[in-house]
C-alpha positions as CSV (number, residue, x, y, z in Angstrom):
1,X,107.9,127.4,92.1
2,X,111.0,127.2,89.9
3,X,111.0,123.4,89.2
4,X,108.2,121.0,88.5
5,X,109.2,117.4,89.3
6,X,106.3,115.0,88.6
7,X,105.5,112.5,91.3
8,X,103.2,109.7,90.1
9,X,99.9,109.6,91.8
10,X,100.9,112.4,94.2
11,X,101.3,115.6,92.2
12,X,103.9,118.0,90.8
13,X,106.5,119.6,93.1
14,X,104.6,121.2,96.1
15,X,101.3,120.9,94.2
16,X,99.9,117.7,95.7
17,X,96.5,116.3,94.7
18,X,94.0,117.3,97.5
19,X,95.7,120.6,98.5
20,X,93.3,123.5,98.9
21,X,92.9,126.2,96.3
22,X,93.8,128.8,99.0
23,X,97.1,126.9,99.7
24,X,97.9,126.9,96.0
25,X,97.3,130.6,95.8
26,X,99.7,131.1,98.8
27,X,102.3,129.1,96.9
28,X,101.9,130.6,93.4
29,X,99.8,133.7,93.8
30,X,96.5,134.3,92.1
31,X,95.9,132.9,88.6
32,X,95.9,135.1,85.5
33,X,92.5,133.6,84.6
34,X,89.9,131.4,86.2
35,X,87.1,129.5,84.6
36,X,84.1,127.9,86.2
37,X,82.8,124.6,84.7
38,X,79.3,124.9,83.3
39,X,78.5,121.3,84.3
40,X,80.0,120.9,87.8
41,X,81.4,122.8,90.7
42,X,84.9,122.7,89.3
43,X,87.0,125.8,88.7
44,X,90.2,126.0,86.6
45,X,93.0,128.3,87.4
46,X,95.3,129.2,84.4
47,X,98.7,130.7,84.6
48,X,99.8,132.1,81.2
49,X,103.4,133.0,82.3
50,X,104.3,129.3,82.8
51,X,101.6,127.2,81.1
52,X,100.4,125.7,84.4
53,X,96.7,124.9,84.5
54,X,95.1,123.6,87.8
55,X,91.5,122.2,88.3
56,X,89.9,122.3,91.7
57,X,86.8,120.5,92.9
58,X,85.1,123.9,93.7
59,X,86.2,127.5,94.3
60,X,87.0,126.5,98.0
61,X,87.9,122.9,97.1
62,X,90.9,120.8,96.5
63,X,93.3,120.2,93.6
64,X,92.0,117.4,91.4
65,X,93.9,117.9,88.1
66,X,97.2,119.3,86.9
67,X,98.0,120.2,83.3
68,X,101.6,121.1,82.3
69,X,102.1,122.7,78.9
70,X,105.2,122.6,76.7
71,X,106.2,126.3,77.4
72,X,107.0,125.3,81.0
73,X,110.6,125.0,82.1
74,X,112.1,122.5,84.5
75,X,109.3,119.8,84.2
76,X,111.0,116.6,85.1
77,X,110.1,113.0,85.6
78,X,112.6,110.2,86.7
79,X,115.6,112.5,86.0
80,X,114.6,113.6,82.5
81,X,113.4,117.1,81.5
82,X,110.1,116.3,79.8
83,X,110.0,119.4,77.5
84,X,113.7,119.8,76.8
85,X,114.8,116.3,76.0
86,X,114.1,114.6,72.7
87,X,110.6,113.2,72.4
88,X,112.0,109.7,71.6
89,X,114.1,109.8,74.8
90,X,111.2,111.0,76.9
91,X,108.9,108.3,75.4
92,X,111.4,105.5,76.1
93,X,112.0,106.7,79.7
94,X,108.3,106.9,80.4
95,X,107.7,103.4,79.0
96,X,110.6,102.0,80.9
97,X,109.4,103.6,84.2
98,X,105.9,102.3,83.6
99,X,107.1,98.8,83.1
100,X,105.2,97.3,80.1
101,X,102.6,99.8,79.0
102,X,99.9,98.6,76.6
103,X,99.8,100.2,73.2
104,X,96.2,100.4,72.0
105,X,94.9,101.9,68.8
106,X,98.0,104.2,68.4
107,X,98.0,105.3,72.1
108,X,100.4,104.2,74.8
109,X,98.6,103.8,78.1
110,X,100.9,104.6,81.1
111,X,98.7,103.3,83.9
112,X,101.4,102.9,86.5
113,X,102.5,106.6,86.0
114,X,99.2,108.3,86.7
115,X,96.7,108.5,83.8
116,X,93.4,107.3,84.9
117,X,93.8,108.5,88.4
118,X,90.5,108.9,90.2
119,X,90.0,112.4,91.4
120,X,91.3,112.9,94.9
121,X,89.9,114.8,97.8
122,X,91.5,115.2,101.2
């Protein structure tokens, strides 16, 4: 994948919540590193080349979490490049897209954009 458009409550690019780990490996190849959870069946695939980290419900399970790190290129949401644009512009755009996000104890909660999503399984 060359670009990573974020789709609220759906996923990032072709990486949709609920897709199988095998399907992700077909799309991206094997991860550089994988880590099993000590407390659940979850497994995390890490890709150092682009900063993408994916959590699956189990080694044969489905995608439940996507982490995008700032060394990634072409991560976009609502027409703005998240890691290339100024942080103030990104923050304003995210707040505008969310509607009227609450600001609690120094944290902006963007509930309409995806945080707090219950883990998905297809």
